[in-house]
Backbone as a ProteinNet text record, in pm:
[ID]
protein_1_A
[PRIMARY]
MINGFQNVSLSSRLGIPMIYGIDVVHGHNNIYKATIFPHNVGPGATRDPDRIGAATALEVRATGIPYVFAPCIAIRSDLKVCRDPRWGRCYESYSEDPKVVEMMTEIIPGLQGDVPPDSRKGVPYVGGKDKVPACAKHFVGDGGTTKGINENNTVIGYHGLMSIHMPSYFHSIIKGVSTVMASYSS
[TERTIARY]
90.4	8.2	89.1	213.5	275.8	328.4	433.4	450.2	366.4	288	180.2	177.1	134.1	133.2	234.6	341.4	510.2	506.3	467.6	523.7	431.8	283	194.6	253.2	309.4	326.1	460.3	549	671.2	684.4	512.1	535.1	436.7	410.9	325.9	434.3	350.6	424.1	537.1	516.4	652.2	716.3	708.9	760.5	805.5	740.7	765.3	715.1	860.9	805.4	682.9	628.7	548.8	602.2	548.5	579.8	438	455.5	407.7	456.9	365.2	341.5	284.5	322.7	223.3	227.6	119	154.6	181	296	312.5	370.4	267.8	345.4	352.3	280.5	336	329.3	400.2	424.2	345.9	349.1	314.3	149.5	85.2	-70.6	-136.2	-130.9	-193.4	-197.8	-76.6	-62.8	-88.7	-119.5	-158.2	-27.3	-17.8	55.1	203.9	183	322.9	304.8	442.1	464.5	393.6	280	220.2	256.5	291.8	390.2	281.6	266.7	183.1	194.3	120.3	89.5	208.2	220.6	391.2	377.7	305.3	271.8	336.1	292.2	339.1	518.9	570.2	714.1	772.3	715.7	763.4	812	696.7	727.9	852.1	926.8	979.2	1135.8	1153.6	1254.5	1330	1295.6	1332.9	1324.8	1352.9	1294.6	1369.1	1483.8	1573	1488.3	1503.9	1461.8	1294.8	1215.8	1068.3	1112.6	1177.1	1193.9	1266.7	1356.9	1418.7	1324.3	1261.6	1172	1007.8	1027	899.9	969.2	1070.3	1116.4	1125.9	1178.9	1193.6	1056	933.4	827.8	729.8	807.5	759.3	799	937.2	1003.6	1002.5	929.9	906.4	793.7	711	576.8	546.8	679.7	712.1	688.3	682.1	615.4	785.2	786.6	926.1	928	813.6	855	713.6	724.8	706.6	609.3	501.7	487.5	478.7	615.2	637.8	820.6	867.5	757.7	690.5	560.5	493.2	564.4	624.7	698.2	619.8	513	452.1	395.2	421.9	438.5	304.4	262.1	131.1	132.4	113.5	160.9	68.9	105.9	104.2	-53.6	-20.4	-129.4	-282.2	-311.8	-409.2	-434.1	-339.8	-400.1	-391.7	-256.6	-245.9	-308.7	-304.9	-425.8	-589.4	-590.3	-732.5	-786	-850.5	-892.2	-1037.8	-1082.1	-1150.1	-1104.2	-957.8	-866	-832	-871	-901.5	-755	-590	-508.4	-391.5	-430.8	-334	-192	-263.9	-210.2	-9.4	-102.5	11	104.6	122.4	265.5	384.7	497.7	580	590.8	555.9	547.8	495.8	432.8	458.5	589.1	660.3	819.8	909.7	904.2	1023.8	1136.5	1180.5	1347.9	1328.8	1165.6	1168.1	1117.4	1062.5	1029.9	1182.3	1204.5	1400.5	1403.7	1466.8	1523.7	1468.6	1291.9	1254.9	1275.2	1334.4	1359.1	1479.5	1539.4	1600.2	1533	1383.5	1354.7	1411.1	1435.9	1445.9	1538.6	1718.1	1797.4	1745.9	1618.8	1577.7	1505.2	1477.4	1364.9	1474.7	1539	1591.6	1776.9	1855	1972.4	2039.9	2181.1	2276.9	2338.3	2376.8	2391	2562.3	2624	2753.9	2842	2944.9	3038.8	3060.2	3104.8	3166.6	3059.2	2919.7	2817.1	2766.1	2748.8	2698.2	2597.5	2565.1	2402.6	2326.3	2226.9	2098.5	2057.5	2141	2140.6	2045.3	1933.1	1855.4	1926	1924.1	1998.7	1937.2	1936.9	1888.4	1989	2001	2088.2	2025.6	2018.9	2002.5	1873.1	1840.7	1731.7	1625.9	1683.6	1566.7	1531	1549.6	1557	1444.3	1395.6	1277.4	1288.1	1287.4	1272.6	1162.6	1214.5	1111.7	1005.3	929.9	848.6	841.9	924.6	849.9	731.4	625.6	508.7	455.6	338.6	323.7	345.3	414.6	474.5	441.2	557.4	540.8	418	368.2	237.6	91.6	180.1	69.5	-55.1	38.4	2.2	-35.4	-62.2	-78.4	-217.1	-272.5	-397.5	-495.8	-557	-639.1	-745	-787.4	-884.3	-876	-776	-748.9	-836	-885.5	-961.9	-869.6	-897.8	-811.7	-831.5	-670.6	-691.5	-725.8	-694.5	-731.5	-618.4	-656.2	-517	-394.4	-306.9	-207.2	-180.7	-219.5	-207.7	-105.8	1.5	173.2	252.8	330.2	421.2	549.3	598.3	758.9	834.8	870.6	968.4	913.2	746.1	696.8	707.4	678.5	665.4	839.3	922.3	1015.3	1132	1042.5	1112.2	1070	950.3	826.9	792.2	752.2	765	854.8	906.2	1022.1	1144.8	1207	1307.5	1316.7	1236	1194.1	1253.1	1188.1	1185.3	1334.5	1418.4	1603.5	1644.9	1623.9	1655.1	1658.3	1492.8	1469.1	1577.4	1588.1	1660.1	1789.7	1845.3	2005.3	2029.5	1938	1916.5	1908	1896.8	1867.5	1730	1633.4	1476.5	1486.8	1397.1	1419.2	1278.9	1201.3	1074.7	997.5	919.5	846.4	706.5	588.3	464.3	410.4	310.7	270.7	124.2	135.6	67.4	-89.1	-211.3	-351.1	-401.7	-309.9	-367.5	-253.1	-312	-265.8	-199.9
-135.3	-6.6	136.1	160.9	280	293.7	216.4	195.3	222.9	184.9	224.3	386.1	417.3	544.7	675.5	591.2	658.8	666.8	564.4	574.1	644.3	628.4	744.1	885.3	939.8	1056	1121.7	993.4	1004	1011.3	991.4	979	1122.1	1226.8	1339	1424.4	1523.6	1590.1	1695.6	1699.6	1790.5	1651.8	1537.6	1416	1432	1513.4	1526.7	1384.6	1347.5	1206.5	1220.8	1167.2	1208	1134.5	1179.4	1167.6	1072.1	991.3	870.3	825.9	826.3	811.2	721.2	669.3	579.3	600.4	595.2	587.5	473.3	492.3	309.3	351.3	395.5	431.5	345.4	223.7	120.5	-41.5	-26.5	-114.7	-55.4	-133.2	-136.4	-225.2	-151.2	-237.5	-224.3	-174.8	-215.2	-330.7	-423.3	-541.7	-642.7	-710.9	-819.9	-931	-993.5	-1079	-942	-888.2	-765.4	-752.2	-705.6	-710.2	-591.6	-598.7	-536.6	-487.7	-406.5	-392.6	-333.6	-305.7	-248.2	-82.3	-44.2	119.7	156.4	280.5	353.4	308.5	311.5	328	174.8	98.5	-53.9	-49.3	-10.5	-19.7	123.2	208.8	304.6	222.8	148.9	104.3	-38.7	-45.6	-129.6	-64.8	17.3	103.7	45.5	34	-132.1	-60.2	89.2	96.7	53.1	13.9	1.4	-118.1	-225.3	-333.1	-303.1	-211.7	-137.1	-60.2	32.4	83.2	-15.4	-41.9	-178.2	-243.9	-323.9	-414	-373	-246	-153.8	-116.1	-56.5	-9.4	-140.6	-184.9	-322.2	-343.8	-390.6	-431.4	-307.2	-186.6	-93.7	-91.7	-94.5	-77.8	-213.2	-328.7	-433.1	-413.7	-331.3	-271	-153.1	-143.7	-18.4	108.7	122.2	277.3	318.9	448.6	505.9	623.5	651.5	732.3	699.4	692	715.3	812.7	824.4	941.1	853.2	833.4	809.3	846.7	835.9	811.3	889	856	995	1030.4	1141.3	1181.9	1298.4	1325.4	1406.8	1357.7	1483.7	1447.6	1448.5	1336.7	1308.3	1368.6	1496.9	1549.5	1629	1756	1875.4	1873.7	1749.6	1707.7	1653.5	1679.1	1631	1527	1508	1419.8	1240.3	1236.5	1104.4	1071.1	1149.2	1103.9	1138.8	1204.5	1192.9	1117.2	1021.3	923.8	976.6	1101.8	1172.3	1175.1	1180.3	1203.4	1084.5	1055.4	899.9	858.8	979.7	894.4	912.9	888.2	868.5	766	659	520.5	561.6	689.8	685.1	756.4	802.2	884	749.5	766.5	660.1	648.5	810.6	833.6	972.8	977.2	1113	1200.4	1062.1	1151.4	1156.1	1314.5	1369.2	1301.2	1227.7	1175.5	1047	939.4	851.2	847.4	927.6	1003.3	1026	1100.9	1139.4	1008.8	916.4	810.5	708.7	717	636.5	719.4	814.9	885.6	753.4	674.8	588.3	476.3	518.8	453.6	525.4	652.1	704.4	613.9	609.4	513.3	374.3	338.9	177.6	210.7	343.6	327.7	437.5	500	581.4	491	443.5	394.9	493.2	410.1	492.6	596.9	739.7	854.9	813.1	837.1	780.5	899.7	852.6	926.8	1038.5	1043.5	1170	1267.1	1218.7	1308	1435.8	1528.3	1688.6	1616	1657.8	1666.2	1740.8	1631.6	1769.7	1748.1	1687.2	1685	1577.3	1553.2	1416	1307.7	1240.9	1058.2	967.2	887.7	778.5	647.3	547.5	481.9	336.4	335.5	206.1	155.6	45.7	11.2	-59.3	-64	-138.8	5.3	141.1	249.4	291.3	383.3	503.2	625.1	731.4	808.8	876.1	922	936.7	1058.2	1091.9	1174.6	1213.5	1312.4	1278.1	1406.5	1338.9	1390.2	1366.6	1458.7	1584	1722.6	1803.3	1897.5	1953.1	2016.3	2023.3	2108.1	2022.6	2072.3	1976.8	1908	1817	1756.3	1665.2	1607	1669.8	1787.4	1874.5	2010	1918.6	1996.9	2018.3	2137.4	2145.5	2104.8	2048	1917.9	1802.4	1776.1	1638.2	1623.3	1746.8	1744.4	1741.4	1597.4	1601	1772.6	1798.6	1867.5	2025.5	2019.7	2166.9	2265	2343.1	2423.4	2370.9	2428.5	2376	2493.4	2530.5	2568.4	2581	2680.2	2605.9	2780.4	2749.2	2843.5	2819.2	2913.4	2912.1	2787.4	2794	2717.8	2543.6	2510.1	2394.4	2338.7	2414.3	2402.1	2343.9	2450.7	2419.8	2253	2267.1	2163.2	1995.8	2023.7	1870.6	1878.9	1931.7	1931	1938.2	2032.6	2021.5	1937.3	1841.5	1808.6	1700.6	1620.7	1523.7	1541.4	1656.2	1738.8	1747.5	1850.7	1835.4	1710.9	1622.4	1477.9	1395.9	1437.2	1391.6	1454.7	1575.4	1635.6	1619.1	1619.7	1563.1	1435	1324	1194.8	1218.1	1325	1296.6	1303.5	1306.5	1270.6	1358.3	1318.7	1370.9	1459.2	1473.2	1552.9	1586.8	1685.9	1674.1	1717.4	1625.2	1700.5	1784	1848.1	2001.8	1922.2	1985.7	1976.1	1984.8	1925.7	1986.2	2081.8	2092.5	2208.5	2329.3	2429.3	2536.5	2583.8
-8.8	32.1	-33.3	121.1	116.4	-12.1	-76.8	-181.8	-312.3	-339.4	-404.7	-414.6	-271.8	-281.1	-319.9	-261.6	-341.8	-424.2	-505	-653.7	-740	-703.7	-750.5	-706.6	-620.5	-531.2	-649.7	-631.7	-745.1	-867.1	-949.3	-1089.3	-1149.8	-1023.9	-1044.6	-1146.2	-1174.6	-1229	-1192.4	-1088.6	-958	-909.8	-863.6	-826.4	-705.7	-636.1	-465.3	-392.4	-314.6	-239.2	-129.7	-128.1	24.3	163.6	278.1	405.8	453.3	461.5	563.7	713.6	764.6	881.4	978.2	1100.6	1162.8	1328.5	1387.3	1549.5	1601.3	1659.1	1710.4	1848.9	1904.7	2070.2	2165.8	2147.8	2227.7	2082	1985.1	1856.1	1768.4	1647.1	1535.9	1527.9	1598.4	1667.9	1538.4	1407.7	1321.1	1184.1	1266.7	1151.8	1220.3	1178.3	1207.6	1223.6	1384.2	1394.6	1490.7	1440.4	1498.2	1649.5	1698.8	1852.6	1947.4	2013	2082.9	2272.2	2205	2366.3	2453.3	2621.4	2661.5	2641.6	2672.6	2692.1	2776.2	2766.7	2809.4	2950.2	3054.4	3147.6	3160.1	3137.2	3159.7	3136.1	3011	2988	3094.9	3113.8	3198.6	3369.3	3399.4	3508.7	3465.1	3363	3377.3	3346.9	3278	3260.4	3196.2	3031.9	2962.9	2805.7	2748.6	2643.7	2509.4	2520.9	2405.5	2300.1	2387.2	2310.1	2227.5	2285.6	2241.8	2087.3	2100.4	2033	1880.1	1924.6	1810.8	1759.4	1819.4	1789.9	1674.1	1731	1672.9	1508.2	1533.3	1379.6	1313.5	1345.7	1249.8	1183.7	1254.7	1211.4	1150.7	1156.8	1092.9	952.2	949.9	798.7	749.9	801.2	696.7	643.7	674.3	613.8	538	526.7	440.5	474.3	604	655.8	706.7	667.8	679.2	779.2	844.7	984.8	1054.4	1179	1347.1	1451.6	1469.2	1556.6	1694.9	1753.3	1871.7	1920.7	2038.5	2113.1	2217.4	2284.1	2347	2505.2	2476.3	2620.3	2713.2	2683.4	2803.5	2889.1	2987.4	3147.5	3150.9	3271.9	3275.6	3419.8	3478.8	3582.4	3683.1	3745.9	3771.9	3861.8	3964.1	4054.2	3978.7	3866.9	3846.5	3740	3654	3550.3	3571.3	3570.8	3624	3747.2	3788.1	3947.3	3953.4	3822.7	3814.2	3723.2	3725	3690.4	3551.3	3569	3433.7	3324.1	3321.2	3210.4	3197.2	3038.6	2950.2	2843.5	2865.1	2810.1	2894.4	3023.8	3129.6	3100.1	3026.1	3011.7	2896.7	2829	2668.9	2774.5	2902.9	2918.3	3000.6	3038.1	3110.7	3254	3302.8	3405.8	3430.9	3586.8	3636	3678.8	3716.6	3716.8	3645.9	3628.7	3500.7	3448.6	3548.7	3560.8	3501.9	3526.2	3449.6	3280.9	3253.1	3113.2	3046.4	3108.6	3079.4	3026.1	3122.5	3064.7	2973.4	2951.7	2853.3	2702.3	2721.4	2552.8	2530.3	2596.9	2538.2	2405.3	2423.8	2299.7	2145.3	2192.9	2028.9	1968	2013.7	1961.1	1907.1	1982.3	1929.2	1801.9	1786.6	1670.7	1592.6	1627.5	1480.2	1490.1	1553.6	1560.9	1637.4	1695.2	1788.9	1709.7	1728.6	1720.3	1702.9	1596.6	1582.2	1698.7	1770.9	1850.1	1845.1	1657	1648.9	1564.6	1607.3	1576.7	1635.5	1583.5	1705.7	1767.6	1911.8	1967	1933.5	1885.5	1860.1	1694.9	1625	1495.7	1461	1396.7	1374.2	1319.3	1354	1238.8	1278.5	1127.7	1138.8	1064.2	1163	1074.3	1048.6	885.9	849	803	714.8	684.9	776.6	896.6	970.2	1109.2	1096.4	1152.9	1103	1185	1158.2	1217.3	1132	1232.2	1334.9	1442.6	1528.1	1572.9	1608	1683.5	1774.2	1846.8	2054	1994.9	2076	2108.5	2258	2276.1	2211.2	2279.3	2197.1	2314.3	2394.7	2472.4	2589.2	2679.1	2749.9	2818.3	2822.7	2746.4	2700.6	2821.9	2856.3	2995.2	3156.8	3100.4	3215.5	3239.8	3135.4	3084.2	3214.6	3256.1	3369.3	3366.4	3492.7	3520.7	3483.4	3383.2	3304	3165.1	3136.4	3029.9	2904.1	2800.7	2706	2601.7	2572.1	2450.4	2578.9	2644.7	2745	2758.8	2813.6	2826.7	2971.2	2944.7	3047.6	3105	3229.6	3320.7	3424.9	3374.9	3515.4	3508.9	3610.9	3592.8	3519.7	3465	3374.1	3479.9	3585.9	3677.1	3637.4	3663.4	3675.1	3500.8	3428.1	3283.4	3244.3	3287	3242.5	3338.5	3477.4	3539	3542.1	3512.8	3512.5	3344.3	3254.3	3103.5	3030.3	3024.1	2944.8	2909.3	3045.9	3021.3	2934.1	2915.1	2795.7	2704	2647.1	2510.5	2474.2	2627.7	2582.3	2543.1	2661.2	2603.5	2481.7	2418.8	2301.3	2181.7	2184.5	2116.2	2108.9	2222.3	2231.9	2199.6	2214.4	2116.1	1951	1941.4	1783.1	1724.3	1813	1777.8	1633.7	1532.3	1376.4	1409.8	1482.4	1476.5	1590.7	1669.2	1762.6	1719.5	1743.2	1742.5	1814.7	1737.3	1820.1	1938.9	1996.8	2139.3	2094.8	2151.8	2144	2208.2	2292.5	2406.5	2372.8	2448.2	2460	2593.9
[MASK]
++++++++++++++++++++++++++++++++++++++++++++++++++++++++++++++++++++++++++++++++++++++++++++++++++++++++++++++++++++++++++++++++++++++++++++++++++++++++++++++++++++++++++++++++++++++++++

């Protein structure tokens, strides 16, 4: 399917390639017999992101898809969200603890490959045909929405924003994540 779409795109008058990506926050769960990992709250408890990223990248590339929307590194915190059962997306975060989420950004090298030692930090890198560009999502504050309402505003001071919500994005960029997805919230 993807190859067919790409061929049509390349055969158009301008020959512009299509960028096609898929959401794989806990494996390539749209494909029969692909490995489906527990949602992020589970791997956050195991603290073992490397194998998840590598297995997911391999299975995604096997289906011809060149780009993934993962990992979800939003912090579910601010004393509301994960502790507020009304918010239905709590399971998408690795933890309420920013340090755990920072550690789980190691899924990025699993998806994209290890950045060569002589490469500059913060420069996107994808190494090999069994790896895929990753997308850290959903940008800062997504997990701290007011009253746990999905896609609501995040009301937080500068210090809280920088110490709770921002560190995992810094770590993702240092690890060479290819893209960052915009947040639903403001």
